[in-house]
C-alpha positions as CSV (number, residue, x, y, z in Angstrom):
1,M,-9.2,-11.4,4.8
2,H,-6.8,-12.5,2.1
3,R,-5.1,-15.9,2.3
4,S,-1.7,-14.5,1.2
5,V,-1.3,-12.1,4.1
6,A,-3.3,-13.4,7.1
7,T,-4.0,-17.1,7.5
8,L,-4.0,-17.7,11.3
9,A,-6.5,-15.1,12.5
10,L,-9.4,-17.5,12.8
11,L,-7.2,-20.0,14.8
12,L,-6.1,-17.1,17.0
13,G,-9.7,-16.0,17.6
14,A,-10.4,-19.4,19.1
15,L,-7.7,-18.9,21.7
16,V,-8.7,-15.5,23.0
17,A,-11.6,-14.3,25.0
18,P,-14.7,-13.2,23.0
19,G,-14.5,-9.7,21.7
20,T,-10.7,-9.6,21.7
21,A,-9.8,-11.5,18.5
22,S,-10.0,-8.3,16.4
23,C,-7.2,-6.8,18.5
24,Q,-5.0,-9.8,18.3
25,R,-3.6,-10.6,14.8
26,T,-1.1,-13.2,13.7
27,V,0.1,-13.4,10.1
28,E,2.2,-15.9,8.2
29,L,4.9,-14.7,5.9
30,K,5.1,-16.3,2.5
31,P,8.6,-17.5,1.4
32,G,10.9,-14.6,0.3
33,Y,8.6,-11.8,1.8
34,E,9.7,-9.3,4.5
35,Q,7.3,-7.5,6.8
36,I,8.2,-3.8,6.5
37,L,5.9,-2.6,9.2
38,R,7.5,-4.6,11.9
39,Q,6.9,-5.7,15.5
40,V,9.4,-5.2,18.3
41,N,8.8,-7.1,21.5
42,G,5.3,-8.0,20.2
43,R,4.2,-4.5,19.4
44,Y,4.1,-2.8,16.0
45,T,6.4,0.2,15.5
46,K,7.0,2.9,12.9
47,H,10.8,2.2,13.1
48,G,12.3,2.5,9.7
49,W,9.6,4.8,8.4
50,N,9.5,8.6,7.9
51,H,6.9,11.1,7.0
52,Y,7.0,14.0,4.6
53,G,4.5,16.8,4.4
54,P,1.4,17.7,6.4
55,G,-0.6,15.3,8.5
56,Y,0.6,11.9,9.8
57,F,-0.4,8.3,10.4
58,D,-1.6,6.9,13.6
59,L,-0.4,3.4,14.4
60,D,-2.1,0.9,16.7
61,P,0.8,-1.0,18.2
62,E,-1.4,-4.0,19.1
63,T,-3.0,-4.5,15.7
64,G,-0.5,-2.9,13.3
65,V,-3.3,-0.8,11.7
66,L,-2.2,2.5,10.3
67,T,-4.8,5.3,10.0
68,A,-4.2,8.3,7.8
69,R,-4.7,11.8,9.3
70,G,-4.7,15.1,7.5
71,G,-2.4,15.7,4.5
72,M,-1.4,15.7,1.8
73,G,1.6,13.8,3.0
74,L,3.6,10.7,2.4
75,F,4.5,8.0,5.0
76,W,7.5,6.2,3.4
77,H,9.6,3.2,4.2
78,A,13.1,4.6,4.5
79,G,14.7,1.3,5.3
80,K,15.3,0.2,1.7
81,A,14.8,1.4,-1.9
82,Y,13.3,-1.3,-4.0
83,G,13.8,-2.0,-7.7
84,D,11.9,-5.1,-8.8
85,F,9.4,-6.3,-6.2
86,V,6.0,-7.6,-5.2
87,L,4.2,-5.4,-2.6
88,E,1.2,-6.8,-0.7
89,L,-0.9,-5.0,1.8
90,E,-4.5,-4.5,3.0
91,F,-6.4,-1.3,3.0
92,K,-9.8,-0.1,4.2
93,T,-11.7,3.1,3.4
94,P,-14.2,4.7,5.8
95,D,-16.6,5.9,3.1
96,I,-17.0,6.4,-0.7
97,Q,-15.3,9.8,-0.5
98,A,-12.0,8.6,0.9
99,N,-8.9,9.1,-1.2
100,S,-5.4,7.7,-0.7
101,G,-2.7,5.8,-2.7
102,V,0.4,3.7,-2.6
103,F,3.5,5.2,-4.1
104,V,6.2,3.0,-5.6
105,R,9.8,3.8,-6.7
106,V,9.9,7.2,-5.0
107,P,13.4,8.3,-6.2
108,G,15.3,9.6,-3.2
109,V,14.4,11.2,0.1
110,P,11.2,13.3,-0.3
111,V,12.1,16.9,0.5
112,S,9.3,18.5,-1.7
113,D,6.2,17.5,-3.6
114,D,8.4,16.9,-6.6
115,Y,8.4,13.1,-6.0
116,I,4.8,12.9,-7.5
117,Y,6.3,13.7,-10.9
118,H,8.9,10.9,-10.7
119,S,7.1,7.9,-9.2
120,F,3.9,6.0,-9.7
121,E,0.9,6.1,-7.4
122,V,-1.5,3.1,-7.3
123,Q,-4.8,4.9,-6.5
124,I,-7.3,4.2,-3.7
125,D,-10.4,6.2,-4.7
126,D,-13.7,4.4,-5.3
127,K,-15.6,7.7,-6.1
128,S,-13.5,8.6,-9.2
129,E,-13.4,6.8,-12.5
130,G,-10.8,5.8,-15.1
131,I,-7.2,6.6,-14.3
132,H,-8.2,7.9,-10.9
133,H,-10.2,4.8,-9.7
134,T,-9.0,2.3,-7.1
135,G,-6.3,0.0,-8.5
136,G,-5.4,2.3,-11.4
137,V,-2.0,3.9,-11.8
138,Y,-2.9,7.5,-11.0
139,D,-3.2,9.8,-14.1
140,A,-1.6,7.1,-16.3
141,E,-3.4,3.7,-16.6
142,A,-7.0,3.0,-15.7
143,P,-8.0,-0.3,-14.0
144,S,-9.8,-2.7,-16.3
145,H,-12.7,-3.0,-13.9
146,H,-13.8,-2.2,-10.3
147,A,-12.7,-4.9,-7.8
148,S,-12.7,-3.2,-4.4
149,R,-15.1,-4.0,-1.6
150,P,-17.5,-1.5,-0.1
151,P,-16.2,1.0,2.5
152,G,-15.7,-0.6,5.9
153,Q,-14.3,-3.8,4.5
154,W,-10.6,-4.8,4.2
155,N,-9.2,-5.1,0.6
156,H,-6.1,-6.9,-0.5
157,L,-3.8,-5.0,-2.9
158,E,-0.8,-6.6,-4.7
159,I,1.5,-4.4,-6.8
160,T,4.3,-6.1,-8.9
161,F,6.9,-3.8,-10.5
162,Q,9.5,-5.7,-12.5
163,G,11.6,-3.8,-15.0
164,N,9.2,-1.4,-16.6
165,H,6.2,-3.7,-16.2
166,V,3.5,-3.0,-13.5
167,T,0.8,-5.4,-12.5
168,V,-1.9,-4.5,-10.0
169,A,-4.4,-6.9,-8.4
170,V,-7.2,-5.9,-6.1
171,N,-8.7,-8.7,-4.0
172,G,-7.1,-11.3,-6.3
173,Q,-8.4,-9.7,-9.5
174,T,-5.8,-8.3,-11.9
175,V,-6.9,-4.8,-12.9
176,V,-3.7,-3.4,-14.4
177,N,-1.2,-5.2,-16.6
178,W,0.9,-2.4,-18.1
179,D,4.3,-1.6,-19.6
180,A,4.9,1.6,-17.7
181,E,5.9,4.8,-19.5
182,P,5.7,8.5,-18.4
183,R,2.1,9.7,-18.7
184,G,0.0,12.3,-17.1
185,K,1.7,14.0,-14.2
186,V,4.6,11.5,-14.3
187,R,7.5,12.9,-16.3
188,D,9.9,10.0,-15.7
189,F,10.5,7.1,-13.2
190,A,13.5,5.5,-11.6
191,P,14.7,1.9,-11.8
192,R,14.4,1.8,-8.0
193,G,13.0,3.8,-5.1
194,Y,11.0,3.9,-1.9
195,I,7.5,2.7,-1.1
196,G,5.1,5.2,0.5
197,L,1.5,5.5,1.7
198,Q,-0.4,8.7,1.1
199,N,-2.4,10.6,3.7
200,H,-4.6,12.7,1.4
201,D,-6.8,15.0,3.5
202,D,-8.7,15.4,6.8
203,Q,-11.7,13.5,5.6
204,S,-9.8,10.4,4.3
205,A,-9.0,8.3,7.3
206,V,-7.9,5.3,5.1
207,Q,-6.4,2.4,7.0
208,F,-3.5,0.0,6.1
209,R,-2.2,-3.2,7.6
210,N,-0.1,-6.3,6.8
211,I,2.5,-4.6,4.5
212,Y,4.9,-7.1,2.9
213,V,7.5,-6.9,0.2
214,K,9.3,-9.6,-1.9
215,E,12.3,-8.5,-4.0
216,L,12.4,-10.0,-7.5
217,P,15.2,-10.6,-9.9
218,A,15.6,-8.2,-12.8
219,P,13.7,-9.4,-15.9
220,S,15.8,-11.3,-18.5
221,R,16.4,-9.5,-21.7
């Protein structure tokens, strides 16, 4: 469990009955961050999020864990389009075959699969290599090394997009430090857009939790 997104879970575990701590999670926001998968009256809700395409995401209202089902679809945060930001979240894969990703700067409301050509996807796929491996910018920039944990363990993912510069860290290790440009399937990208989680296929029940965003000032020129 990463310090930046969950610091009180052990304390909480001491206050609940044995066997229940995994279902009771308290997190601490760092200054300037907002939680974009929010709680209402103590229960997590999908309010402010929409889904495009086949499949869906299950949400456990007690733990705030999202689980991908079917696909290929996109669960996107419709509450705000982000320009310069830091996105932090945790993800867990069920097995080595699992495939998913985190889309950033999706330009406009997704009404077709065209968004994949105009936004970047940070990949979750430990089976593939190079530009398709976990932490890489899909089809564009490979991670410098493998930093994800084995299936069944939670991973911390941090994506910073400021101006045209993208930094990706997996479990505290920087794996991408890149001046973005159109490459591979990406024809162009917008200065701001939506954040989305991919549900890839029936066999990829990837899970997400603790999703936070901090907006950044535009880089000085």
